[in-house]
C-alpha beads as a LAMMPS data file, in Angstrom:
LAMMPS data file: protein, C-alpha beads

200 atoms
199 bonds

1 atom types
1 bond types

-500.0 500.0 xlo xhi
-500.0 500.0 ylo yhi
-500.0 500.0 zlo zhi

Masses

1 110.0

Atoms # bond

1 1 1 -252.360 -280.448 309.745
2 1 1 -254.374 -280.634 306.530
3 1 1 -257.619 -280.702 308.504
4 1 1 -256.612 -277.633 310.472
5 1 1 -255.708 -275.759 307.289
6 1 1 -259.038 -276.719 305.726
7 1 1 -260.908 -275.394 308.746
8 1 1 -259.021 -272.095 308.531
9 1 1 -259.751 -271.754 304.801
10 1 1 -263.426 -272.543 305.307
11 1 1 -263.661 -270.033 308.163
12 1 1 -262.050 -267.306 306.073
13 1 1 -264.377 -268.129 303.205
14 1 1 -267.430 -267.934 305.464
15 1 1 -266.353 -264.543 306.844
16 1 1 -265.679 -263.191 303.348
17 1 1 -269.052 -264.376 302.055
18 1 1 -270.755 -262.800 305.040
19 1 1 -269.106 -259.442 304.306
20 1 1 -270.127 -259.649 300.653
21 1 1 -273.704 -260.426 301.667
22 1 1 -273.854 -257.513 304.106
23 1 1 -272.398 -255.155 301.511
24 1 1 -274.929 -256.259 298.912
25 1 1 -277.722 -255.748 301.429
26 1 1 -276.597 -252.132 301.900
27 1 1 -276.441 -251.570 298.138
28 1 1 -279.908 -253.045 297.697
29 1 1 -281.359 -250.761 300.340
30 1 1 -279.547 -247.768 298.836
31 1 1 -281.322 -248.493 295.550
32 1 1 -284.630 -248.403 297.422
33 1 1 -283.745 -245.015 298.915
34 1 1 -282.909 -243.705 295.458
35 1 1 -286.203 -245.035 294.109
36 1 1 -288.372 -243.197 296.615
37 1 1 -286.432 -239.953 296.223
38 1 1 -286.837 -240.269 292.449
39 1 1 -290.555 -240.857 292.964
40 1 1 -290.788 -237.560 294.820
41 1 1 -288.766 -235.764 292.156
42 1 1 -291.108 -237.131 289.490
43 1 1 -294.155 -235.775 291.331
44 1 1 -292.808 -232.228 291.555
45 1 1 -293.329 -231.189 287.902
46 1 1 -297.005 -232.181 288.173
47 1 1 -297.304 -230.240 291.417
48 1 1 -295.667 -227.155 289.924
49 1 1 -297.816 -227.377 286.790
50 1 1 -300.989 -227.662 288.870
51 1 1 -300.085 -224.817 291.201
52 1 1 -298.827 -222.498 288.461
53 1 1 -302.292 -222.509 286.941
54 1 1 -303.618 -220.508 289.878
55 1 1 -304.007 -216.811 289.145
56 1 1 -301.270 -214.617 290.604
57 1 1 -299.552 -217.521 292.361
58 1 1 -296.164 -216.485 293.759
59 1 1 -293.727 -217.267 290.959
60 1 1 -290.726 -217.000 293.276
61 1 1 -292.030 -219.994 295.233
62 1 1 -292.297 -222.082 292.070
63 1 1 -288.831 -220.970 290.973
64 1 1 -287.338 -222.001 294.327
65 1 1 -288.751 -225.509 294.234
66 1 1 -287.775 -225.975 290.580
67 1 1 -284.201 -224.901 291.330
68 1 1 -284.064 -227.125 294.411
69 1 1 -285.153 -230.104 292.322
70 1 1 -282.485 -229.260 289.746
71 1 1 -279.795 -229.096 292.442
72 1 1 -280.735 -232.606 293.572
73 1 1 -280.247 -233.823 290.016
74 1 1 -276.717 -232.428 289.992
75 1 1 -275.605 -234.777 292.783
76 1 1 -274.182 -237.756 290.908
77 1 1 -274.163 -240.946 292.952
78 1 1 -274.286 -244.522 291.718
79 1 1 -277.910 -245.639 292.256
80 1 1 -276.812 -249.273 292.598
81 1 1 -273.908 -248.840 295.022
82 1 1 -274.117 -247.167 298.406
83 1 1 -271.603 -244.321 298.852
84 1 1 -268.449 -245.015 300.840
85 1 1 -267.571 -241.340 301.254
86 1 1 -269.412 -239.650 304.167
87 1 1 -268.975 -236.259 302.469
88 1 1 -270.771 -237.484 299.346
89 1 1 -273.697 -238.837 301.348
90 1 1 -273.856 -235.603 303.358
91 1 1 -273.942 -233.599 300.122
92 1 1 -276.749 -235.796 298.798
93 1 1 -278.717 -235.453 302.037
94 1 1 -278.231 -231.671 302.106
95 1 1 -279.652 -231.319 298.590
96 1 1 -282.617 -233.543 299.423
97 1 1 -283.299 -231.613 302.644
98 1 1 -283.185 -228.349 300.684
99 1 1 -285.797 -229.752 298.321
100 1 1 -287.933 -230.830 301.286
101 1 1 -287.814 -227.304 302.706
102 1 1 -288.708 -225.727 299.363
103 1 1 -291.583 -228.158 298.928
104 1 1 -292.876 -227.399 302.425
105 1 1 -292.813 -223.649 301.736
106 1 1 -294.699 -224.120 298.490
107 1 1 -297.415 -226.085 300.233
108 1 1 -297.761 -223.415 302.913
109 1 1 -298.299 -220.773 300.238
110 1 1 -301.084 -222.900 298.731
111 1 1 -303.128 -222.085 301.839
112 1 1 -304.043 -218.783 300.210
113 1 1 -305.682 -220.509 297.235
114 1 1 -308.791 -222.439 298.369
115 1 1 -309.998 -222.982 294.800
116 1 1 -306.704 -224.640 293.956
117 1 1 -306.870 -226.887 297.026
118 1 1 -310.357 -228.017 296.018
119 1 1 -309.308 -229.492 292.644
120 1 1 -309.215 -233.261 292.274
121 1 1 -305.752 -233.145 290.714
122 1 1 -304.394 -231.337 293.749
123 1 1 -306.020 -233.788 296.144
124 1 1 -304.476 -236.681 294.214
125 1 1 -301.053 -235.046 294.479
126 1 1 -301.595 -234.595 298.213
127 1 1 -302.175 -238.325 298.688
128 1 1 -299.184 -239.269 296.535
129 1 1 -296.843 -236.840 298.294
130 1 1 -297.924 -238.010 301.738
131 1 1 -297.256 -241.612 300.765
132 1 1 -293.905 -240.758 299.218
133 1 1 -292.681 -238.772 302.217
134 1 1 -293.572 -241.683 304.470
135 1 1 -291.723 -244.114 302.208
136 1 1 -288.633 -241.886 302.231
137 1 1 -288.548 -242.013 306.014
138 1 1 -289.037 -245.796 306.074
139 1 1 -286.425 -246.554 303.411
140 1 1 -283.825 -244.266 304.962
141 1 1 -284.304 -246.033 308.285
142 1 1 -283.947 -249.437 306.615
143 1 1 -280.783 -248.216 304.885
144 1 1 -279.278 -247.108 308.197
145 1 1 -280.134 -250.472 309.737
146 1 1 -278.451 -252.306 306.848
147 1 1 -275.363 -250.093 307.207
148 1 1 -275.274 -250.782 310.930
149 1 1 -275.277 -254.535 310.351
150 1 1 -272.548 -254.207 307.724
151 1 1 -270.375 -251.909 309.840
152 1 1 -270.739 -254.214 312.833
153 1 1 -269.455 -257.113 310.729
154 1 1 -266.559 -255.054 309.338
155 1 1 -265.430 -253.967 312.802
156 1 1 -265.951 -257.265 314.621
157 1 1 -263.084 -259.581 315.591
158 1 1 -261.682 -261.489 313.758
159 1 1 -263.523 -260.295 310.611
160 1 1 -261.908 -256.866 310.951
161 1 1 -258.593 -258.278 309.701
162 1 1 -260.186 -259.892 306.659
163 1 1 -262.195 -256.746 305.917
164 1 1 -259.034 -254.663 305.823
165 1 1 -257.279 -257.140 303.530
166 1 1 -260.118 -257.155 300.985
167 1 1 -261.044 -253.466 301.129
168 1 1 -264.310 -253.651 303.053
169 1 1 -264.562 -250.208 304.666
170 1 1 -267.262 -248.871 307.033
171 1 1 -270.083 -247.067 305.233
172 1 1 -271.738 -243.773 306.264
173 1 1 -275.272 -243.402 307.591
174 1 1 -277.936 -240.840 306.884
175 1 1 -277.535 -238.241 309.622
176 1 1 -280.424 -237.959 312.058
177 1 1 -282.344 -234.703 311.894
178 1 1 -284.216 -233.109 314.739
179 1 1 -287.679 -234.641 314.661
180 1 1 -286.539 -237.274 312.139
181 1 1 -288.395 -239.952 314.054
182 1 1 -291.645 -238.408 312.755
183 1 1 -292.285 -238.577 308.987
184 1 1 -292.787 -235.136 307.413
185 1 1 -296.486 -234.402 306.945
186 1 1 -297.596 -232.925 303.649
187 1 1 -300.583 -230.836 304.677
188 1 1 -302.698 -228.899 302.206
189 1 1 -305.696 -227.995 304.344
190 1 1 -304.398 -225.156 306.501
191 1 1 -307.774 -223.470 306.862
192 1 1 -309.047 -225.579 309.749
193 1 1 -308.582 -223.712 313.030
194 1 1 -306.895 -225.608 315.805
195 1 1 -308.576 -225.705 319.185
196 1 1 -306.345 -224.313 321.898
197 1 1 -305.827 -226.658 324.849
198 1 1 -307.979 -225.806 327.812
199 1 1 -306.446 -224.443 330.963
200 1 1 -306.423 -226.797 333.946

Bonds

1 1 1 2
2 1 2 3
3 1 3 4
4 1 4 5
5 1 5 6
6 1 6 7
7 1 7 8
8 1 8 9
9 1 9 10
10 1 10 11
11 1 11 12
12 1 12 13
13 1 13 14
14 1 14 15
15 1 15 16
16 1 16 17
17 1 17 18
18 1 18 19
19 1 19 20
20 1 20 21
21 1 21 22
22 1 22 23
23 1 23 24
24 1 24 25
25 1 25 26
26 1 26 27
27 1 27 28
28 1 28 29
29 1 29 30
30 1 30 31
31 1 31 32
32 1 32 33
33 1 33 34
34 1 34 35
35 1 35 36
36 1 36 37
37 1 37 38
38 1 38 39
39 1 39 40
40 1 40 41
41 1 41 42
42 1 42 43
43 1 43 44
44 1 44 45
45 1 45 46
46 1 46 47
47 1 47 48
48 1 48 49
49 1 49 50
50 1 50 51
51 1 51 52
52 1 52 53
53 1 53 54
54 1 54 55
55 1 55 56
56 1 56 57
57 1 57 58
58 1 58 59
59 1 59 60
60 1 60 61
61 1 61 62
62 1 62 63
63 1 63 64
64 1 64 65
65 1 65 66
66 1 66 67
67 1 67 68
68 1 68 69
69 1 69 70
70 1 70 71
71 1 71 72
72 1 72 73
73 1 73 74
74 1 74 75
75 1 75 76
76 1 76 77
77 1 77 78
78 1 78 79
79 1 79 80
80 1 80 81
81 1 81 82
82 1 82 83
83 1 83 84
84 1 84 85
85 1 85 86
86 1 86 87
87 1 87 88
88 1 88 89
89 1 89 90
90 1 90 91
91 1 91 92
92 1 92 93
93 1 93 94
94 1 94 95
95 1 95 96
96 1 96 97
97 1 97 98
98 1 98 99
99 1 99 100
100 1 100 101
101 1 101 102
102 1 102 103
103 1 103 104
104 1 104 105
105 1 105 106
106 1 106 107
107 1 107 108
108 1 108 109
109 1 109 110
110 1 110 111
111 1 111 112
112 1 112 113
113 1 113 114
114 1 114 115
115 1 115 116
116 1 116 117
117 1 117 118
118 1 118 119
119 1 119 120
120 1 120 121
121 1 121 122
122 1 122 123
123 1 123 124
124 1 124 125
125 1 125 126
126 1 126 127
127 1 127 128
128 1 128 129
129 1 129 130
130 1 130 131
131 1 131 132
132 1 132 133
133 1 133 134
134 1 134 135
135 1 135 136
136 1 136 137
137 1 137 138
138 1 138 139
139 1 139 140
140 1 140 141
141 1 141 142
142 1 142 143
143 1 143 144
144 1 144 145
145 1 145 146
146 1 146 147
147 1 147 148
148 1 148 149
149 1 149 150
150 1 150 151
151 1 151 152
152 1 152 153
153 1 153 154
154 1 154 155
155 1 155 156
156 1 156 157
157 1 157 158
158 1 158 159
159 1 159 160
160 1 160 161
161 1 161 162
162 1 162 163
163 1 163 164
164 1 164 165
165 1 165 166
166 1 166 167
167 1 167 168
168 1 168 169
169 1 169 170
170 1 170 171
171 1 171 172
172 1 172 173
173 1 173 174
174 1 174 175
175 1 175 176
176 1 176 177
177 1 177 178
178 1 178 179
179 1 179 180
180 1 180 181
181 1 181 182
182 1 182 183
183 1 183 184
184 1 184 185
185 1 185 186
186 1 186 187
187 1 187 188
188 1 188 189
189 1 189 190
190 1 190 191
191 1 191 192
192 1 192 193
193 1 193 194
194 1 194 195
195 1 195 196
196 1 196 197
197 1 197 198
198 1 198 199
199 1 199 200
């Protein structure tokens, strides 16, 4: 009897520890996602300052990206704990996607300023932005994978009963976007003509 009870207690303890470990893995990966998004946000003031030095550069474009960056900063989420509320994560993703769109439009406008594109500071920003966009894609994918492992544990039998007792709830994923399997490309050199494919 005592041996059977001990086995049950040890089994429950093992399942609980597994859930805690999975949850901490998700939180750790969420912190990585926050880090790379913050890295991008930190690059934007330098980009805006560099671009704004160009004569007659479209001020509305700079205003849009500055406001988009500010809107991202208004989304308050714990950087050390992954969100449990799908609506909160969706709000965060929407703000980040808005910033991505504004950044893309700014870079398209830069096409009209070859002298600006030729500066070393701008080329350095190009390399840093490309690397950051790639890291965002990688870290978001790793976050989704960590959430999948956690959610699988929470919903699996018999752990599902223990999860409910101790408040372990499924966590939301980043929503897939069309073309999300390809990292966004930050492209500054728009002046190179593309060769049209030959007809068969």
